[in-house]
N, C-alpha and C positions, 0 to 999 in steps of 0.2 A: 431317139439317138443316145449313146453312151458316149458322154464329152468327160474328159480327164481336162480339169482346169489346173493349168500348171502356175504358179506364182512364188513371189518371195514374200515372206510375211514381215511386216514391220513393227518390231517390238519396241523399238526405242527412236524418239524423233531425232537422231543424231544425223549428221552427214553419211556414213558409212550405211545407213538403212534409208537414208531419203527417196531413194527412186522406187523403193518398195511399197508393197500395198498394206494398207492399214485393215486391221481385222473387220472393220466397218466395210470399207470397200471389198473385200473378200466376200463377205456376206451378201453383198450388195448384187454382186455378180452371180454368186452361186444360186441366190434364191429367184434371180430374174431368169436364168438360164433353165432353173427345175419349173418356174412356173410356164414357161414355153413347152413345156412335157418332156424334158431330156432328163436323163439320169446323169447326176453330175457328181464326179469322183475329184476331191480335193487333194491335190499333189504338191506340197510345197518342197522346192528344190534347193534349200539352203543346205542340205546335208551331203554325202559323198554322191557323186554324179552315179556311181553305180546302183544306189540305192534308187534315185530315180528311174534309171533303166529297168530295174527289177521291177518296179511298182507298175510301171507304163507296159511292161511286157504281159505282168500278171492281168492288167485292168484290161488289155488289148481293146482301146476304145474306139470307138468310129472317127472322133476327131480330138484333137487337143485345143482348148481355148486356151493361148497364151499369153500371158502379161509378166513371164518370168523376165529378170533383169540381169541376171547373174551378179557375181560379186567382185572380181577382181579381173584386170588385164582390157587392154585396150577393143578386144574382141569378146567382151563378157556379153554383150547383147545379142551378138551372132551364135554363143555357144548354143544355147537351147535349140534354136531354129535348126542348126547342123546336125545335133542330135536326133532330133525329130526326123528329119530327112534320112539319117542312117538307119532309122529303124524302121522306115518305111510308113509311120503314121502322120496321116494328114492334119495340119494345124493351120491355125489363123495367124494371120498376120506375114510380114514380108518375109523373105529367106533369109539365110545366113549372110549372104553376099550383102545385100541392102542392109540389114541390120548393122553390119560391120562400118560400111561407109558412112552411113549417118551419124554413127556415132564421134565419128572424125569430122570434127565441126569445119577444120580448113581444107580438107579435104573434098567435102559436100560444095564449099564454096566454090571450089577451082571448076567442079563439074558444072554446077548449075548455071555459073558465070559464062560458058561456054553456049548455052542455049538463052542467051539474052536477058538473064536475070540479075538484075544490079545486084551487087553485093559491096559491103566496107571493105576499102583496102585493108589487107592484113597479112600476117605472116606467121607462121609455125616457129616456136622458139622451143628449142630442147637445151639450150646452154646459154650461158651469157655471152659466149662468141657472138650467137646469132644475132645479137642486139647490133652488130654494126652494120648489117646490112638493112636494116629498118630506114625507109625514108618515107614516114608519114607525119603530117601535121598533128601536134597536140592540140588538145587533150587526146590520149589515148586510153584505150579499154584494155583490160587484161584479164583472162579468164582460163581455167583449164580446157584443153582441147578436148579431153576423152571423156568428160562427166555431163551429167545433166541434171534436171533438178535445182538448176542455180547454183549447184555444189561450188565452192569455190568465190563465188560472186559476193562481194560487199559494198558498203558505200564506198570503201575507198579503191574501188577497181578501177575507177579511172584517175590516170595519172597527169600532170602537167608539164614535166620536165624530164630530162634524160637521168638525172640523178634518183627522181622519183620512181622512173621505170625501171632503172637497174636494182634499186631496193625491192621493189615488187617484185619483179621477176625472179630474183635470186630466193625470196621469201616462199614464194608459190612453189617453184620448181622442188623444194624438199619435200614439200608434200605431195606434189602431182609430177613427179620426176618423165612422165610418159610425153610430156610437152604442153605447152601453153599457145593460147592464141593472142596476139597482140595486135589490134585493129584500131582504125581511127573510130572515135566516139562519135555516135550518130545522134544527135537530140530529136525528141520527138515522142510519140504515142506508141506504145506496144500494141499491137495488133495480131490475132492469133487467127489460122485458119483451118479448121479441122477438115477432116477427109474421111468420108464412107464410099468405098468404091461403088455399092450397089444403090446409093441414094442420088437424089436430084440428079437424074439423069441428063437435064439440059446443061448441067455444070460437069459433067462427067464425074461427078463425086465430091465435087470442092463445094463445102458448105458456106453458109453465110459467116462472114468474117467476125470476130468477136473482139471486142478491146478492153483491155485491163485498167481499171481505173484505181488508183492508189489514194489513201487517206493516210497519210503518215502525220504523227503529232506534229511536226516540223516541217516547214518547207525547205527542201533540200535543194543543192545547188545543181545537181545531176538527178535526175528522174531515172531510178535503177529497181528492177524486179528482182530484188538481191536474194540470197539463201535465207535470211532470219524472216525477210517479208513474205516468202512463199511457204516457208514449211512452220514459222513459229507464230507469225502473225497472220494468217491466211484470212482470218475476220476484217483485216484493213484492206483486202483487195476485193473490189467487184467486178465481175464478169458482166461486161454490158453488149448485148447482142440485139439489134445488128450493131456494128461498131459506127461511131460517128463519123463517115467518111464520104465523100462525094461519089457519085454515080461512076465519075471517070477512075477516081482510084479502084473503087470496087471491082471495075471490068479489069483493071491492071491486075489486081490481085488475084482474081480469077485466073487469067491468062499466064501469069507466072506459075502460079500453084499447078495448074494442069501442066506445064512444062516441067516442073521439078518432078512431081509425082512419075510422070512419065519417064524422065531421063535417069531417075533413079530405081525404076520399077518397083514402086510402092504398091503395096496390094492390101485391100481390105480395109486398113483405117491408118491414120496418122494424122499429124498436126505440125504445121509450118509456123513459125514465129517471125514477124516481120517490125522494121521500126519505119515508122511514117514521117518524114520531117514537116514542120509548121508550113513549108511551101509545097508539100505535096509529093517530096521525093520517096520512094520506096526502096527500102533496104532488105533483103534477105539477110535474116539471122543465123536460123538453125532450123532443121526438122527433128520431129520425134517419131520413129518409126512403131514406138511402143509407148501411144499416148495414154495419159491417166483416164482412169475410167471410175475415179471416185465420185460420189454423188455430188452433182451440182457443176461438175466439170464443163468445161467449154464445149467439148464435144457433143453433149446431151442437148446444151441450151441453143446452139447452132443447128442441130438436128432438129431440134422442134420446129424452127423456122421451115423444114422442108416437110412437116407432118408427122414426124417421128417423134411423140412427145412423150413416150415412155422409156424407162431403162431397157426393158425387154424388147421394144420396136427397134432400139439402136442395136442392141446384141444380135438379134435375129438378123439384122442386116448384114452384120460383120459374118454370121454363120452361112447366111445364104451365099455370101461373095465366095468364102472359102471352099463351101460345097461344090460351087458350079467350077471352081478351079481345078477341085480334085475327081469333077464329076462324079460327085455322090447327092446331087441335088434330092433324089427321091427319098433319101433317109431323113430330110428334115422332119418328116409327119410321122416319122417312125419312134417310138419310144425306144425300141432296141431293135439292132438289125441281125439279121441272122447271122452276117460274115464275122462278127466278134463274138457271138454266143457260141460257146463250145460246150460239147458233151464230155463233162471230167468224170472219170470213173473215179471210184476211192476204194482201192483194194485195202483190206485189213484182215486182221484175225480177232475175234470177239472173244474177249476175256469173260468165261462164264462163272469162274470161281476165283474169289479173293481170298489170299492166304490170311490165316490169322496172326501167325508169328512166324519167324524165322525157321522153325523145324516143320512148318504145315506143309502141305502139298503146293508144290510152286509151278506146277505143270503149264499155268496159263499166266505166270507172272509177267511175260514180256508182251502178252496181249493187250489189245485196247479196251478199256470200258465203254459201255454205249455212251456215258457223258463226253469223254473224249472223240469219240467217232462223231456225235452229233456236233461237237464243237469245230472240228475239221470240216464236217460238209458244211454249217452254217457259214463258215469264214469261206468257202470255195463259191457257195452260192450268191455270196453278200458282193463278189464281183460280176455278177450276172451270168453265170453259168449254169447249166443243168448239172447236177450233181446224180449219178448213179453208183449207189452202193453196190460193191462186189466182195461178198466175204471170201476169203481166200480158203475154200474148203476144196474136197476133191471134184466137185462139180464146177469149178472156176472155168476151166477150159470151155467149155459148154455154154456158161452163163456170158462169159465175155465174148464169145462169137456172135451172140445175138442182142448183145447190148450196143455195138455200134457207135463205143466211144472214141472221141478224137485223140484225148490223153489220159493218163492214169496217175492220180496222186497216190503214191503206194506208200503205205506204212505197215504192209504185212511181213511178219515176222516168220512164216513157214512153219509147218507142223512138227517136222521130224528130219534127224541127219545133219551132218557137217555141213551141208551146203545149202540148208533150209531157207536162208534168208535170201537166196539167190533164185528160189523157185518163181514165185512170181515175175521177178524181171526177166528171166529166162523165156518164160511162156510170151511176155510181151514183144520181147525181141524177135521171137518165132512169128508173132503176128504183126510185126512191124508197127507197132502202137506206142508212141513216145510216153515216156512217164518220168516221174520225178525221183531224182536219188540217184546212187552209184549203180552202176552196172553190176551183173552177176559175177565177176572176175573178182572186183574189189570186196563185194558182200562178201563173198567166200574167205577171201584173205583176212579179212578183219574179223571174222568169225572165230576164227584159228587164231587164238591170240600169240600162240608160238611162232605160227608162220608169219601175223603180222609184225613181230618183234623182230624176225629175221630180216624182213624187207625194211623196215625202219632202220636198224642196224648197218644194214648193207649201203642205205643213202646216207649214212655218216651221222647217225642220232644216237643219242645214248638212250639205253633200255636196261633196265636191271638185270643182273646174272640169272639165268634160269635153267631148268632142267625139266623133264618129264617122268612121270611115274604111270606105268601101266600095270603093275600089279602090287606094288607098294613095298616090294622086296628088292628094287634098284638100287645099284652103288650110288653113294652120295658124291657128286663130284668134289675133289680136293678145294677147288676153288671157290666152292659156296661153304658160307659160314652162317651160324646163327645168330639174328632170329630169321626165320624163313617162312613167307605166308603161302598159304596153299589154295589154289583155286581150280574150279572145273576148266578143262581147255578151251571150250566152245560152247558157252552160255553168256547171255547177257542179262541187264538190269541186276547185276549183282547176285545172281543166283549161285548157292554155294559159298557166297562171300558171308561168314560170319563172325562176329566179334571175337572168337575164338579159333579163327583160322591160322593164327600166327604160332608157330611150332619152335620151341626155345631149344629142343634137342631131339637126338634122332628117335627116340622112342615116340615121342609125341608127333614129330613128322609122318611118320609110316603108318601110326592109326588114323591120323587125320585124312592123309592120301588114301588110304582104303576105303576108307568112308565115303569118299567124294566118287571114287572109282566105282563103287557098287552101286551109289545112288543114281548116277548120272549116264553110266555104262559109258565112258569115256576117260582119256587119259587124265591125270592131275598135273596142272602147272604148278611147279614149286618154284619161287622166285625170291630173291632176297629182298629182304624188308627194308624201305627206305624211311630215315626217321624226319624227313623233312616236310614243308608245307605241301599243301594238295590243291590242285587247281584242275578246274575245266574249263575246257574253251570251246566255243561254237564259231564254224565256219560257215560262210553262205557264199556260192557262187561256183565256178568252175575251174578253169586253169588259172586264173589269179583271184582265188577266193578271199573275200574281205573277212578280216577275223575281229570277232566281237570282243569287248573288254572281258579278259579273264574272270571267271568267280572262283572264290576260294573256299574250300569246305574246311571249316574251322571247328576243332574238336573241343567243345567246352568241359572244362575242368575232367580231362580223360581219367581214368581209373587204372589206366596202364600206360606205360612208355611205348606201347605199339598200339595205338589206335587205327581202327580199321573202318572206313567207310562202307558197311555193310549191307546186307540186304533188308536186315530190319529198318534201317533207317530211311530206307525207300518205301516201307508199308505204308507209314505215318508219321506225323511232325512229332519232334521229340526235343527235349531240352538238350541232349548231349550234342547236337550238330547246330551250327549257324552257318548261314550261305549269305557269304560278303560278296556283292556285286554291285556295282564292280570291285575287283580285289584293291586292297589298299597295298599296293607295291611301288618301289620306285622305278624311275624310267628304264635305267638299263634291264631290270629284269623283265617287264612288261615288253621290252623290244625282243629280248631273247625268246620268252614264252611264244610271242606271236611268229618268229624267225622260224622256230622249232614246230608249231602248230600249223603253219602254212606248208612246211616242207614234208611233215609227215602225211599230210590230206594229199599231195602231189604224189609222194612216193608210193602210197598205197592205192593211188589211181581213184580217191574219193570225188564225188560229183554232187553239186548242189546244194548239200548238207551234210554236215557231220558234228559230232562232239567227241574231243579226244580230252582224256585223263591223263595228267602229269602228276608227277612230285619231284620234291628237290631230294638231292642225296645229301650226304653229311657236310660235302663241299658246297652247297648251295647250286649244285648243276641241275638244269631241268631234264628230267628224265621220262621218256615216254612209257606209259603204262598200257594204255589200251585205246582204241577207237569205235567208236559207235555211229556208223552212216545211216542208223534208223533210229535217231533218238527220241524219246518219248516226246508227246506234243499234249499233254493235259495241262489246262490253261492253268497259269498260277502254281503249278506245283512241279513239273518235270523241269529239270535241270534248263534246258534249251529255254524255255520259257521264261524262267526266272533270268537268266542271261539277257534275251531280248528285250525284257521288260527294263533292264538296267541299263540298256543301252537306247532307251527311248522308242523302242518299236514294239507296237503294239501287236495283238495275237493276230489279228486280221493281216496286217503288213506281213507279219512274218510267213505266214500261211502264202501270201502271194509272192513273197522273195523265194520261197523254195518252188512254187509254180511256175515262176516266169521262165526260167530256162525250158523247161519242158515244152513250154508254150512254144519258145522259139524253135526248138528242134521240131515241134508241128509244123511251123511254117517253113522251115527249110526242106521238110519232106514234101509239103504241098507245092513247092517250088520246081523240086526235082521232078515230080509227078507230071507238073506242067510242062516242063521242059522235055522232057521225053516224048508226051504228046505232039509238042512242037515238031 
């Protein structure tokens, strides 16, 4: 089975990351799942949610093994289960509703108390005014209501007077404004009751209670399992299994726990914390629907009492529970299920000749080398898909018909014509095969630089003044002033853009334009030369694309005051150009570049991926140069790859993010077809 393991990684032992998994815990879980025979993909969720969605859609897992806590807000533990539900991907653990309730300590106590479970008398306090209604005998215990892992709990969390209470509440509310729990302090021992839904049938998943035994250097007046003890001095805490309790208390704990898990609709795994007084009274404190799975955790020790003596056996029980709930039990013994494995076509044009310099034959310049094609294919295959290579030759219509692909990852540039980049997507649309990247209309518009500039200008964005030459003899518009740059109208990869492409007078302009017209058999685009900094920006997504950090193309010691990012610079590395990613720019300029990039992307109708080039004019304004919706994907070389690397996105993840929307469209297509049948 293919499992996506979603988690937050703890980099520092701070309160902000206290609930996250350490690298040791992550590796323990990953390796255990792998030893069970599953393909495990690590998905760290601390970045933008859109990236998590894209990764999951690209992975297309059979099941998500979830320990992600979320970072902020009262519903943070519910965010990812809710997201998985929306994506339609099965996952381990309780749903968003249960996770939201159980993070709210006081609400949880109110609910379980209605089912006969004893709880300390307490109040939810969100302001100092709430203290007026508190009617509980001191000492009182004060803690954050929406936190776990003992966050906000210290040795001075117990207060003995109204004055102490007010001071403590005022201090804690500044750090935890969502609210505090103020409740009667219960003296006694801390006992935790783990839960594995498919373990211990006689107790309906309730495992043997465990007891926390502290060994502080000095005897404390109040015994508290505080943040410092839990996070920084865990070696001073022993987990004793079974807990030193009487049979009567054991039976009561099992009964209470069964009631709690049932009324809160907890599934798969969890943990309840209780306090047991010296005279044997039991008080429910809180429940954790995302219990710790670190090596040596209480859930493992208690599970061993039920015969589950290894990490693998415990995690397999969690998987079994989730699979039964989603009716996918049969997949537990499969390393890869057919439902999540796709046949992904890779359409491309093969580069058979590499130009030696900017004056050499550049016919294949936009095509991809065998190295790049292999890299893309390997990245796609690493997600568990079967990759079918489809060279975009004249035989492609026949080839693709017999390939029976589910989706196509398209990097084909096309062979000839002004609409060549649209040829493969048009064919795929005719055959109703979902594919990556922009549709034929967007690809046709962006290849025609003049048409793209008109669309962008109509949408309200700046672009350099321009006109066309078809013969080299056309009149130069009055508003155009030298220097001017000359480019082919419909070419990519900087074909025809040379270090000498800037004309400083009319004679030079007509000479350069005529050369391009004759070489490429198309109009020449004449554009005012902008003197400012040059940037290229990558975007990933659909209607609300995310903008990766801009990359600046820096001209090192230019020999002219009109430097050009030319075709020669893209053939091989050169000391003339430096790529600064992310660009060193101030916040206002970054915001403006992102705004213009997103606006141009949408105005041109781009989808999934694009790279857009900008230059600043003499006034420092951001001006659109051109858009490439089929950007190069050569690892560690192409601009898009350099940008993604600078954003902390490795090559495999980049390919996965480009693929993800196509998989989403494939699933939508399947649903439409199923609805028609019904």
